[in-house]
C-alpha positions as CSV (number, residue, x, y, z in Angstrom):
1,X,-7.1,23.7,22.9
2,X,-6.1,24.0,19.3
3,X,-2.5,24.0,20.3
4,X,-3.0,20.7,22.1
5,X,-4.7,19.1,19.1
6,X,-1.8,20.2,16.9
7,X,0.7,18.7,19.3
8,X,-1.2,15.4,19.3
9,X,-1.5,15.4,15.5
10,X,2.2,16.1,15.0
11,X,3.1,13.4,17.6
12,X,0.9,10.9,15.9
13,X,2.5,11.6,12.5
14,X,5.9,11.2,14.0
15,X,5.1,7.9,15.6
16,X,3.5,6.7,12.4
17,X,6.6,7.7,10.5
18,X,8.9,5.9,12.9
19,X,6.8,2.8,12.7
20,X,6.8,2.9,8.9
21,X,10.6,3.4,8.9
22,X,11.1,0.4,11.3
23,X,8.8,-1.7,9.1
24,X,10.8,-0.8,6.0
25,X,14.1,-1.6,7.7
26,X,12.8,-4.9,9.0
27,X,11.7,-5.8,5.4
28,X,15.1,-5.2,4.0
29,X,17.1,-8.1,2.7
30,X,20.8,-8.4,3.6
31,X,21.5,-12.0,2.5
32,X,21.6,-12.4,-1.3
33,X,20.3,-16.0,-1.0
34,X,17.1,-14.5,0.4
35,X,16.4,-12.3,-2.6
36,X,13.2,-13.3,-4.4
37,X,13.3,-12.4,-8.1
38,X,10.2,-11.6,-10.1
39,X,9.8,-11.7,-13.9
40,X,10.1,-8.2,-15.4
41,X,10.5,-6.7,-18.9
42,X,14.3,-6.4,-18.2
43,X,14.7,-10.0,-16.9
44,X,14.2,-11.1,-13.3
45,X,14.3,-8.4,-10.7
46,X,14.0,-7.6,-7.0
47,X,13.2,-4.2,-5.4
48,X,13.5,-3.7,-1.6
49,X,11.1,-1.7,0.5
50,X,11.3,2.1,0.4
51,X,14.1,2.4,-2.1
52,X,14.9,5.9,-3.2
53,X,18.0,6.0,-5.5
54,X,17.8,9.8,-5.7
55,X,19.3,9.9,-2.2
56,X,22.6,8.8,-3.6
57,X,25.0,10.6,-5.9
58,X,27.9,8.2,-6.3
59,X,28.1,4.6,-7.6
60,X,31.1,2.3,-7.2
61,X,31.3,-0.8,-9.5
62,X,32.4,-3.5,-7.1
63,X,33.4,-7.1,-7.4
64,X,31.6,-9.9,-9.3
65,X,32.5,-13.4,-8.1
66,X,33.4,-16.2,-10.4
67,X,33.8,-18.7,-7.6
68,X,33.1,-22.3,-8.5
69,X,33.0,-21.7,-12.3
70,X,34.8,-24.2,-14.6
71,X,37.8,-22.9,-16.5
72,X,36.9,-21.9,-20.1
73,X,40.4,-20.8,-21.2
74,X,43.3,-18.9,-19.8
75,X,42.1,-15.6,-18.3
76,X,38.7,-15.9,-20.0
77,X,36.5,-15.7,-16.9
78,X,38.4,-12.6,-15.7
79,X,38.1,-11.1,-19.1
80,X,34.3,-11.4,-19.1
81,X,34.1,-10.2,-15.5
82,X,36.1,-7.1,-16.3
83,X,34.1,-6.5,-19.5
84,X,30.9,-6.6,-17.5
85,X,32.2,-4.1,-14.9
86,X,33.4,-1.8,-17.6
87,X,30.1,-1.9,-19.4
88,X,28.2,-1.2,-16.2
89,X,30.4,1.8,-15.6
90,X,30.1,3.1,-19.2
91,X,26.4,2.6,-19.5
92,X,25.5,4.0,-16.1
93,X,27.7,7.0,-16.7
94,X,25.9,7.6,-20.1
95,X,22.6,7.4,-18.3
96,X,23.5,10.6,-16.5
97,X,21.5,9.9,-13.3
98,X,24.4,9.9,-10.8
99,X,27.0,12.5,-10.2
100,X,29.9,10.0,-10.3
101,X,30.2,6.4,-11.5
102,X,33.6,4.8,-10.8
103,X,35.2,1.4,-10.7
104,X,37.7,2.5,-8.0
105,X,36.6,0.3,-5.1
106,X,38.5,2.3,-2.6
107,X,35.8,4.9,-3.0
108,X,33.1,2.6,-1.6
109,X,32.2,4.7,1.4
110,X,29.9,7.5,2.4
111,X,26.2,7.6,3.1
112,X,25.4,8.8,-0.5
113,X,27.4,6.1,-2.2
114,X,26.0,2.9,-3.8
115,X,28.0,-0.3,-4.6
116,X,27.0,-2.5,-7.6
117,X,28.3,-6.1,-7.1
118,X,27.3,-9.6,-7.7
119,X,27.9,-13.1,-9.0
120,X,28.7,-14.5,-12.4
121,X,26.6,-17.6,-12.1
122,X,27.5,-19.2,-15.5
123,X,29.9,-18.2,-18.3
124,X,30.5,-21.0,-20.8
125,X,30.8,-21.1,-24.6
126,X,29.1,-24.5,-24.7
127,X,30.0,-27.4,-26.9
128,X,30.3,-26.9,-30.7
129,X,30.3,-30.6,-31.2
130,X,27.1,-31.1,-29.2
131,X,25.4,-28.2,-31.0
132,X,26.4,-29.7,-34.4
133,X,25.9,-33.5,-33.8
134,X,23.1,-33.5,-31.2
135,X,21.2,-30.3,-31.8
136,X,17.9,-29.9,-30.0
137,X,19.4,-27.3,-27.7
138,X,22.4,-29.4,-26.7
139,X,25.7,-27.6,-26.1
140,X,24.2,-24.2,-25.5
141,X,26.4,-21.3,-24.7
142,X,25.3,-19.5,-21.6
143,X,26.0,-16.2,-19.8
144,X,24.3,-15.7,-16.4
145,X,24.9,-12.9,-14.0
146,X,23.2,-11.7,-10.8
147,X,23.7,-8.0,-10.1
148,X,23.0,-6.4,-6.7
149,X,22.9,-2.8,-5.6
150,X,23.6,-1.9,-1.9
151,X,24.5,1.3,0.1
152,X,28.2,1.5,0.7
153,X,27.6,1.9,4.5
154,X,24.9,-0.8,4.9
155,X,24.6,-4.5,4.1
156,X,21.0,-4.4,2.8
157,X,20.2,-5.1,-0.8
158,X,18.2,-2.3,-2.4
159,X,17.6,-3.9,-5.7
160,X,18.8,-6.8,-7.9
161,X,18.8,-8.0,-11.5
162,X,19.2,-11.5,-12.9
163,X,19.5,-12.5,-16.6
164,X,20.6,-15.7,-18.3
165,X,20.9,-15.4,-22.1
166,X,21.5,-18.8,-23.8
167,X,22.2,-19.8,-27.4
168,X,21.7,-23.1,-29.2
169,X,23.8,-22.0,-32.1
170,X,24.9,-24.7,-34.6
171,X,28.5,-25.7,-34.2
172,X,30.9,-27.2,-36.7
173,X,34.3,-25.8,-37.4
174,X,33.4,-22.4,-36.0
175,X,31.5,-23.7,-33.0
176,X,34.0,-22.6,-30.3
177,X,34.4,-19.1,-31.9
178,X,30.7,-18.7,-32.1
179,X,30.3,-19.7,-28.5
180,X,32.8,-17.0,-27.3
181,X,31.2,-14.5,-29.6
182,X,27.8,-15.3,-27.9
183,X,29.3,-14.7,-24.5
184,X,30.4,-11.2,-25.5
185,X,26.9,-10.6,-26.8
186,X,25.3,-12.1,-23.6
187,X,27.4,-9.9,-21.3
188,X,26.5,-6.8,-23.3
189,X,22.8,-7.7,-23.1
190,X,22.9,-8.3,-19.4
191,X,24.7,-5.0,-18.7
192,X,22.2,-3.1,-20.9
193,X,19.1,-4.6,-19.2
194,X,20.7,-4.2,-15.7
195,X,21.3,-0.5,-16.2
196,X,17.9,0.0,-17.8
197,X,16.4,-1.5,-14.6
198,X,18.5,0.7,-12.3
199,X,17.6,3.8,-14.4
200,X,13.9,3.0,-14.2
201,X,14.0,2.6,-10.4
202,X,15.8,5.9,-10.1
203,X,13.2,7.7,-12.3
204,X,10.0,6.0,-11.2
205,X,10.7,4.2,-7.9
206,X,9.3,0.9,-9.3
């Protein structure tokens, strides 16, 4: 009699676990346009259901699209994109939470591998003339990046981060130089907060 009860209990737990797993999988987002960001101390963030980053030991820094962005100077967009990728790799490596962090995209495979990818939504130094003559926030420099984390073997998005630093710096003769300097600062800030969010989810799960 006792054996029968144990069998029933174990069966019930297994069924419950399978249902929970199915629900978690059904709640997963695979389309970045469906990601709903929420305000957070690190910016705007998204966390998928049942995420456990400790199940992964390798992270590959993937591609960040600059599609549709206006040209801001020869090679500038590519420069900021690569700067962001390098900063993600450097800061995530320094966090010491994953066994390997690499920007070699050929390693984006395996069930214990994550890929960090995303979109550079805006990257513009603004207008020095507008900042100087118009003021009131006109001609702002802006750096905006959406960062996603996905398993290498699956399309679902585990978590995401979105930040958009802007500056209404006064222009004048040094306006353009100030604008590009801000973009460097903005990219650095975004990478810092993005890694802080990933580290927090790894350590606390929320």
